[in-house]
C-alpha positions as CSV (number, residue, x, y, z in Angstrom):
1,M,-63.2,33.2,-44.4
2,G,-62.7,30.5,-41.8
3,L,-61.3,33.1,-39.3
4,K,-64.4,35.2,-39.9
5,F,-66.8,32.5,-38.6
6,S,-64.5,30.9,-36.1
7,L,-63.9,33.9,-33.9
8,P,-67.6,34.6,-33.2
9,L,-68.1,30.9,-32.6
10,I,-65.2,31.0,-30.0
11,L,-66.7,34.1,-28.4
12,V,-70.1,32.3,-28.0
13,L,-68.5,29.2,-26.6
14,I,-66.5,31.3,-24.1
15,I,-69.6,33.1,-22.9
16,V,-71.6,29.8,-22.6
17,M,-68.7,28.1,-20.7
18,G,-68.2,31.1,-18.5
19,C,-71.9,31.3,-17.5
20,S,-72.0,27.6,-16.8
21,S,-68.9,27.5,-14.6
22,T,-69.8,30.7,-12.8
23,R,-73.1,29.2,-11.6
24,K,-71.2,26.3,-10.1
25,L,-68.7,28.5,-8.4
26,T,-71.0,31.1,-6.9
27,Y,-72.5,30.6,-3.4
28,F,-76.3,30.3,-2.7
29,N,-77.1,30.7,-6.4
30,D,-80.7,29.6,-5.7
31,I,-81.4,32.8,-3.8
32,A,-83.8,35.1,-5.5
33,A,-83.7,38.9,-5.0
34,A,-85.7,38.7,-1.7
35,T,-86.1,41.1,1.2
36,G,-87.9,41.1,4.4
37,A,-88.4,38.4,7.1
38,D,-88.3,35.5,4.6
39,S,-84.7,36.3,3.8
40,L,-83.5,36.4,7.5
41,H,-82.4,33.7,9.8
42,R,-82.0,33.9,13.6
43,M,-78.4,33.7,14.8
44,Q,-77.6,30.8,17.1
45,Q,-76.0,31.8,20.4
46,L,-72.7,30.3,21.3
47,K,-73.0,27.7,24.1
48,I,-70.2,27.0,26.5
49,Q,-68.7,23.5,26.6
50,P,-66.1,21.7,28.8
51,G,-62.6,22.7,27.8
52,D,-63.6,26.3,27.0
53,I,-61.7,29.1,28.7
54,L,-63.8,32.0,30.0
55,Q,-62.7,35.5,31.0
56,I,-65.1,36.6,33.7
57,I,-64.6,40.2,34.9
58,I,-66.5,41.4,37.9
59,T,-66.6,45.1,38.6
60,T,-67.8,46.7,41.9
61,P,-67.7,50.3,43.2
62,D,-64.9,49.2,45.6
63,K,-61.7,48.6,43.7
64,D,-60.2,46.4,46.4
65,V,-63.3,44.1,46.3
66,S,-63.1,44.0,42.5
67,Q,-59.5,42.9,42.7
68,I,-60.4,40.0,44.9
69,Y,-63.0,38.8,42.5
70,N,-60.7,39.3,39.5
71,S,-57.6,37.6,41.0
72,N,-57.5,35.2,38.0
73,V,-57.7,37.9,35.3
74,V,-54.3,38.4,33.6
75,S,-53.7,40.0,30.3
76,N,-52.1,37.9,27.6
77,S,-49.4,40.5,27.0
78,A,-48.5,40.4,30.7
79,S,-48.3,36.7,30.9
80,G,-46.0,36.4,27.9
81,S,-46.9,32.7,27.5
82,G,-49.2,33.1,24.6
83,I,-51.7,30.9,26.5
84,E,-55.2,32.3,27.0
85,Q,-55.8,33.4,30.6
86,G,-59.1,32.8,32.3
87,Y,-61.3,30.2,34.0
88,L,-61.1,26.7,32.5
89,V,-64.5,24.9,32.2
90,D,-63.8,21.5,33.7
91,S,-65.1,18.1,32.3
92,A,-68.3,18.5,34.4
93,G,-69.0,22.0,33.1
94,Y,-68.0,24.0,36.2
95,V,-65.7,27.0,36.7
96,A,-64.3,27.9,40.1
97,L,-64.5,31.6,40.9
98,P,-62.9,33.4,43.9
99,V,-65.3,33.9,46.8
100,I,-68.3,32.6,44.9
101,G,-67.0,29.1,44.4
102,K,-68.1,26.6,41.6
103,I,-70.8,27.4,39.2
104,N,-72.1,25.3,36.3
105,V,-71.8,27.0,33.0
106,K,-72.1,24.0,30.6
107,G,-74.5,24.7,27.8
108,K,-75.1,28.3,28.8
109,T,-74.5,31.5,26.8
110,T,-72.2,34.2,28.1
111,T,-75.3,36.3,28.8
112,A,-76.8,33.6,30.9
113,I,-73.5,33.3,32.8
114,N,-73.5,37.0,33.5
115,D,-76.9,36.7,35.1
116,L,-75.9,33.6,37.0
117,V,-72.8,35.2,38.5
118,S,-74.7,38.4,39.3
119,Q,-77.2,36.4,41.2
120,E,-74.5,34.9,43.3
121,L,-72.8,38.2,43.9
122,D,-76.0,39.8,45.1
123,K,-75.8,37.7,48.2
124,T,-72.6,39.5,49.4
125,A,-72.2,42.6,47.2
126,R,-74.2,45.3,45.5
127,N,-74.0,47.3,42.3
128,T,-71.9,44.7,40.6
129,Y,-71.3,44.3,36.8
130,V,-70.3,41.1,35.2
131,S,-68.7,40.6,31.8
132,T,-68.0,37.2,30.3
133,R,-66.4,36.2,27.1
134,L,-64.9,33.1,25.5
135,V,-61.2,33.6,25.0
136,N,-60.1,30.4,23.3
137,F,-62.6,30.4,20.4
138,R,-60.7,28.7,17.5
139,I,-61.8,26.9,14.3
140,S,-59.8,24.9,11.8
141,V,-60.2,24.9,8.0
142,L,-58.7,22.0,6.1
143,G,-58.8,20.6,2.6
144,D,-59.2,22.3,-0.8
145,V,-58.8,26.0,0.3
146,A,-56.2,28.6,-0.4
147,H,-54.7,28.8,3.1
148,P,-55.7,25.9,5.4
149,G,-55.0,26.3,9.1
150,S,-56.3,27.1,12.6
151,F,-57.8,30.5,13.2
152,R,-58.6,32.4,16.3
153,I,-62.0,34.1,16.5
154,G,-62.1,37.4,18.4
155,A,-65.9,37.6,18.6
156,E,-68.6,35.2,19.8
157,R,-70.1,34.7,16.4
158,A,-68.4,33.2,13.3
159,S,-70.1,31.6,10.3
160,I,-68.8,29.1,7.9
161,L,-68.4,32.0,5.4
162,D,-66.2,33.8,7.9
163,A,-64.1,30.7,8.3
164,L,-63.6,30.3,4.6
165,S,-62.7,33.9,4.2
166,M,-60.0,33.5,6.8
167,A,-58.7,30.5,4.8
168,G,-58.5,32.5,1.6
169,D,-61.8,31.0,0.2
170,L,-62.3,27.8,-1.7
171,N,-60.1,26.8,-4.5
172,L,-61.7,26.5,-8.0
173,T,-61.5,22.7,-7.7
174,A,-63.3,22.5,-4.3
175,K,-66.6,20.7,-3.9
176,R,-69.0,23.4,-2.8
177,N,-72.0,21.1,-2.3
178,D,-70.5,18.7,0.3
179,I,-68.5,20.5,3.0
180,M,-68.1,18.6,6.2
181,I,-68.1,20.2,9.7
182,I,-66.8,18.2,12.6
183,R,-68.1,19.4,16.0
184,E,-67.8,18.1,19.5
185,I,-70.9,18.2,21.7
186,N,-70.7,16.9,25.3
187,G,-67.6,14.9,24.4
188,I,-69.2,13.3,21.4
189,K,-68.0,14.0,17.8
190,T,-70.8,15.0,15.5
191,Y,-70.6,15.4,11.7
192,G,-72.6,17.8,9.6
193,F,-72.6,18.6,5.9
194,V,-73.5,21.9,4.2
195,N,-74.1,22.8,0.6
196,L,-72.9,26.3,-0.3
197,N,-75.0,26.2,-3.5
198,D,-78.1,25.9,-1.4
199,S,-79.6,28.8,0.5
200,K,-81.0,26.4,3.1
201,T,-77.4,26.3,4.5
202,L,-78.1,29.8,6.0
203,S,-80.6,28.2,8.5
204,S,-78.5,25.1,9.1
205,P,-77.3,24.5,12.7
206,Y,-73.8,24.3,11.2
207,Y,-73.9,27.7,9.5
208,Y,-72.7,29.4,12.7
209,L,-69.7,27.7,14.2
210,S,-68.8,26.5,17.7
211,N,-65.5,26.5,19.5
212,N,-63.0,23.9,18.0
213,D,-65.1,23.2,14.9
214,V,-63.2,21.6,12.0
215,I,-64.3,22.5,8.5
216,Y,-63.1,20.0,5.8
217,V,-63.5,21.1,2.2
218,K,-63.5,18.1,-0.1
219,P,-61.5,18.3,-3.4
220,G,-63.4,18.0,-6.6
221,P,-62.7,15.9,-9.6
222,G,-60.3,18.5,-11.1
223,S,-58.2,18.7,-7.9
224,K,-55.2,17.1,-9.6
225,F,-54.9,20.2,-11.7
226,A,-55.1,22.6,-8.7
227,T,-51.5,23.5,-8.8
228,S,-51.5,24.2,-12.5
229,K,-50.7,27.8,-13.4
230,I,-52.9,27.5,-16.5
231,I,-55.9,26.5,-14.4
232,Q,-55.2,29.4,-11.9
233,L,-54.9,31.9,-14.8
234,M,-57.9,30.6,-16.8
235,P,-60.2,33.5,-15.9
236,A,-57.6,36.0,-17.1
237,I,-56.9,34.0,-20.2
238,I,-60.6,33.8,-21.1
239,G,-60.9,37.5,-20.6
240,V,-57.9,38.3,-22.9
241,I,-59.3,35.9,-25.6
242,S,-62.7,37.6,-25.4
243,L,-61.1,41.1,-25.7
244,I,-59.0,40.1,-28.7
245,T,-62.0,38.4,-30.4
246,T,-64.1,41.5,-29.9
247,I,-61.4,43.8,-31.3
248,V,-60.9,41.6,-34.4
249,I,-64.7,41.4,-35.1
250,L,-65.1,45.2,-34.7
251,N,-62.2,46.0,-37.0
252,R,-63.6,43.9,-39.9
């Protein structure tokens, strides 16, 4: 008789606990099913800072002229050093290009740099095409994640969600409402905090990452159990118990 009433009670408790914990673990759980402009946020464009390395490729109808402009362009595979090849942005925010000379790229987007270089080229050449990209875009993810480390970004855009995906996502014990992002702007370290349970994070200046950002995920109160196999297998255990309980109830 005791078994008859205890099993449904266990099932109810499992469902209640599962719903409660799931809400804490899900991201942006305050978002309603919304569509349209209210659910969109404008992407922030990446701004170039001192210490960045730029690959600036200049193409002209004359291959010999193009080669002069691109004398500093070497593929990583050809160099064999594993070091990104390109133009280093100096501490004052300048890069030195062949023939053109120094140009200030600090705080500019790659699109703006393309326009700036093209304007300089128009003084001596015609029908030129300029392509600029940041080649040393890296971010680091530390703390209570599955695979902490430093990750290279191949594109110009990366969000905090992209970074956490590369790090294998947050552990169950991680604090999702207090994630710190360390960012250097003009040589000054800045600190921002985001709450992954709050949809306002999507419009935060720290949602999209900058070069050399460091994301630190703080461990939660249960972090001392993070290595426990029981904790890691808890979702599977709950699922098995729920299945067994349901089978027992249906067979009565």
